[in-house]
C-alpha positions in Angstrom: 15.5 -5.3 16.1 12.7 -3.8 18.1 9.3 -3.4 16.6 8.5 -0.2 15.4 6.8 2.4 17.8 3.1 2.2 17.4 0.6 4.7 15.5 -2.5 6.0 16.0 -4.5 6.5 13.1 -8.6 7.5 13.2 -8.7 6.4 17.0 -6.8 2.7 15.7 -4.0 1.6 16.7 -1.4 0.1 15.0 1.3 -2.3 16.9 3.9 -3.4 15.1 4.8 -7.0 15.6 1.5 -7.8 17.3 -0.3 -8.8 13.7 -0.2 -7.8 10.3 -2.8 -5.1 9.0 -4.8 -5.7 6.4 -5.1 -2.8 3.6 -8.1 -3.3 1.2 -7.9 -1.6 -2.4 -10.7 0.2 -3.9 -9.6 1.6 -7.8 -11.2 4.5 -8.9 -10.3 4.0 -12.0 -11.3 3.1 -15.6 -8.2 1.0 -16.4 -7.2 -0.9 -13.1 -4.6 -3.5 -14.3 -6.7 -6.1 -12.0 -10.0 -5.5 -13.7 -11.6 -4.3 -10.3 -11.3 -0.1 -11.7 -15.0 1.4 -10.7 -14.9 4.3 -12.8 -16.9 6.1 -11.0 -19.9 4.2 -9.5 -20.3 5.5 -6.0 -22.8 2.8 -4.9 -20.6 0.2 -5.9 -17.9 1.4 -4.0 -19.6 2.0 -1.1 -20.8 -1.7 -1.1 -16.9 -2.5 -1.6 -15.5 -1.1 1.4 -18.4 -2.0 3.9 -18.1 -5.7 2.5 -14.3 -5.2 3.3 -14.1 -3.9 6.5 -17.2 -6.2 7.0 -14.7 -8.9 6.3 -11.8 -7.6 8.2 -9.8 -5.0 6.3 -8.1 -2.2 8.5 -7.3 0.1 5.8 -9.3 1.1 2.9 -6.9 2.1 0.1 -8.5 4.3 -3.2 -6.5 5.3 -6.3 -7.9 7.0 -8.9 -4.6 7.1 -11.3 -3.9 3.6 -13.0 -0.4 2.4 -12.1 -0.3 -0.8 -14.5 2.3 -1.0 -17.5 1.4 1.2 -20.4 -1.2 3.4 -17.9 -2.0 6.7 -19.6 -1.2 9.1 -17.0 -4.0 11.9 -15.7 -3.7 15.4 -14.4 -4.2 16.1 -10.9 -7.2 17.5 -12.1 -8.5 14.5 -13.5 -7.2 12.2 -10.6 -9.5 14.4 -8.2 -12.2 14.7 -10.5 -12.3 10.5 -9.9 -11.3 10.1 -6.4 -13.1 12.9 -4.5 -16.9 11.5 -4.5 -15.6 7.8 -4.2 -13.2 9.4 -1.2 -16.1 11.4 0.7 -18.8 8.7 -0.1 -16.9 5.9 2.0 -16.1 8.1 4.0 -19.4 8.5 5.4 -19.8 4.9 5.0 -16.8 3.4 7.3 -15.4 4.2 9.8 -11.9 3.0 8.9 -8.3 4.4 8.3 -8.7 5.6 4.6 -5.7 5.9 2.7 -5.0 8.3 -1.1 -2.9 6.4 -3.3 -1.3 9.1 -5.0 2.3 11.2 -5.9 1.0 14.6 -6.4 1.3 16.8 -3.3 -2.3 18.8 -4.6 -4.1 15.4 -4.7 -2.8 14.4 -1.3 -3.5 18.5 -0.1 -7.3 17.8 -1.1 -8.0 14.6 -0.3 -6.4 14.9 3.3 -9.1 17.9 3.6 -12.0 15.7 2.4 -11.6 12.9 5.3 -8.0 10.3 4.3 -5.9 9.5 7.3 -3.0 8.1 5.2 -0.8 9.3 1.6 0.1 6.6 -0.1 2.8 7.9 -2.4 4.3 5.1 -5.1 7.3 7.2 -5.8 8.3 7.6 -2.6 8.1 12.0 -2.4 10.3 11.6 -5.3 8.0 12.2 -7.9 6.6 15.6 -7.2 8.9 18.5 -4.8 5.9 19.2 -3.4 4.7 15.9 -1.3 6.9 15.9 1.1 5.5 19.0 3.0 2.2 18.8 2.1 2.6 15.4 3.3 3.9 16.8 6.5 1.5 20.2 7.2 -1.2 17.1 7.1 0.0 15.5 9.8 -0.8 11.9 8.6 0.9 9.1 8.1 2.9 8.1 4.5 3.8 4.9 3.3 7.0 5.6 0.8 7.1 3.2 -1.8 10.3 2.0 -3.8 10.1 2.6 -7.6 12.6 3.9 -10.8 12.4 4.5 -14.2 14.4 1.4 -15.1 14.8 -2.2 -14.1 19.6 -1.7 -14.1 20.9 -2.5 -11.0 24.1 -3.7 -9.6 23.1 -4.6 -6.8 19.1 -5.1 -6.0 18.6 -4.9 -2.5 21.2 -2.3 -1.7 19.7 0.0 -4.5 16.2 -0.3 -3.1 17.1 0.2 0.5 19.9 3.0 -1.2 16.0 4.3 -2.6 14.3 3.9 0.1 16.6 5.5 2.6 16.3 8.8 0.3 12.1 8.8 0.2 12.8 8.8 4.4 15.2 11.4 4.4 13.0 13.8 2.4 10.0 13.0 4.4 12.4 13.4 8.1 13.6 16.9 6.2 10.2 17.9 5.7 9.6 17.6 9.6 7.1 13.8 9.3 7.9 12.2 12.5 9.9 8.3 12.0 6.7 6.5 13.9 4.1 7.9 10.5 6.8 6.6 8.0 6.1 3.8 6.6 7.8 1.6 3.7 6.8 0.0 0.3 9.5 -2.3 -1.2 7.1 -2.2 -4.7 7.0 -5.3 -5.8 5.6 -4.5 -9.6 7.4 -1.3 -10.1 11.0 -0.6 -11.2 11.7 -4.6 -11.0 11.9 -6.8 -13.4 10.2 -10.2 -12.5 12.7 -12.0 -11.3 14.1 -9.0 -9.4 10.6 -9.1 -8.2 11.3 -12.6 -6.6 14.6 -11.8 -5.1 13.3 -9.0 -3.4 10.6 -11.1 -1.8 13.1 -13.8 -0.8 14.4 -11.3 1.2 11.9 -9.4 2.5 13.5 -9.2 5.8 16.6 -7.5 5.3 14.4 -4.1 4.7 13.8 -4.6 8.3 17.1 -2.9 8.8 15.2 0.3 7.6 13.6 0.7 10.9 10.1 1.4 9.6 6.9 -1.1 9.6 6.8 -2.7 6.2 3.8 -2.4 3.8 4.2 -5.4 1.0 1.8 -4.9 -2.1 1.9 -8.2 -3.9 -2.4 -8.7 -4.8 -2.6 -10.9 -8.5 0.6 -8.7 -10.2 2.1 -9.7 -12.8 5.1 -11.7 -11.3 2.2 -14.4 -10.2 1.1 -14.6 -13.4 4.7 -14.5 -14.6 5.3 -17.9 -12.1 1.9 -19.7 -12.5 0.7 -18.9 -15.9 -1.9 -17.4 -15.7 -4.2 -14.4 -15.8 -5.1 -12.1 -13.5 -8.5 -13.5 -12.8 -6.8 -17.0 -11.4 -4.1 -15.4 -9.3 -5.8 -15.7 -5.7 -3.9 -18.9 -4.6 -0.3 -17.0 -5.7 -1.5 -14.4 -4.2 -1.8 -16.4 -0.7 1.1 -17.6 -0.9 2.9 -14.5 -1.3 0.8 -12.8 1.3 1.6 -15.9 4.3 6.1 -15.7 3.1 5.8 -11.9 3.0 4.6 -12.4 6.2 6.7 -15.0 7.5 9.5 -12.3 6.3 8.3 -9.2 8.2 5.2 -7.3 6.5 3.1 -5.7 8.6 0.8 -4.5 6.9 -0.1 -6.5 3.3 -2.3 -4.7 0.5 -4.9 -6.9 -1.3 -7.9 -7.1 -3.4 -9.1 -9.9 -1.9 -9.8 -9.1 1.6 -11.9 -11.9 3.3 -9.4 -14.7 2.0 -6.4 -12.9 2.9 -7.2 -11.7 6.1 -7.7 -15.3 6.6 -4.5 -16.4 5.3 -2.7 -13.1 7.4 -4.4 -14.7 10.7 -3.7 -18.0 10.3 0.2 -16.6 9.0 0.3 -14.7 12.4 -0.9 -17.8 14.3 3.0 -19.1 12.9 4.9 -16.3 12.6 3.6 -14.3 15.8 2.0 -16.7 17.6 -1.3 -14.4 18.0 -4.7 -15.6 16.8 -4.8 -12.0 14.0 -7.3 -10.6 17.5 -7.6 -6.3 17.7 -4.4 -4.8 17.3 
């Protein structure tokens, strides 16, 4: 299958298939599952973003609402109150594209107005009916993640594909060009630990959708499940999922430990893509 067409975002060209791109996570929350929530510490956010870019991050992803199991939902107003100061501070500090991790149209609209370059929706436009038209009007690339309330499946991969197609259809119907759509299988969302492993093992089947694939496994509970390790000790497990994810078709990896995962991605690319991880 040919690679999806490239897309340019804040002057950076993403040429899918040429190498793996790395997205570094900044949590502007108080209750991140990984224990790295910055809770409004602007200096720490700017320092982290600068370090991520120096370590090779291609994208910075900022979220202001925890999505861990049992998290407390927050209003759009509270999410914006947390997000905007961090977004604006990071935007002034770094030149790489910034993604905003939100499922609320109101938050996405204001974030793009304040400098965000990508909308990353963990509900794939299926939570807020205004998200698709807002994203279309913004003109920025979007990440559509597979998610669902329960983990009951008759045919796991077929149903993940169906869910992603539904999100893609919402995006296309709203007028978002196909070259601005990225899909994410949603590791850790609406799936049991075993189902997460199944998705990872069959990741390349999702390439049939014809869109770039983002993979977010960093420090997640499936790694703790396999290795029986706390979130602070999941670096090597994350590295394994990143390397194998790239081998199975991941185009972007979303990670907490940027320096280490950039090295993993470059090594995996040297094998899988016969590329040394140079500029895309």
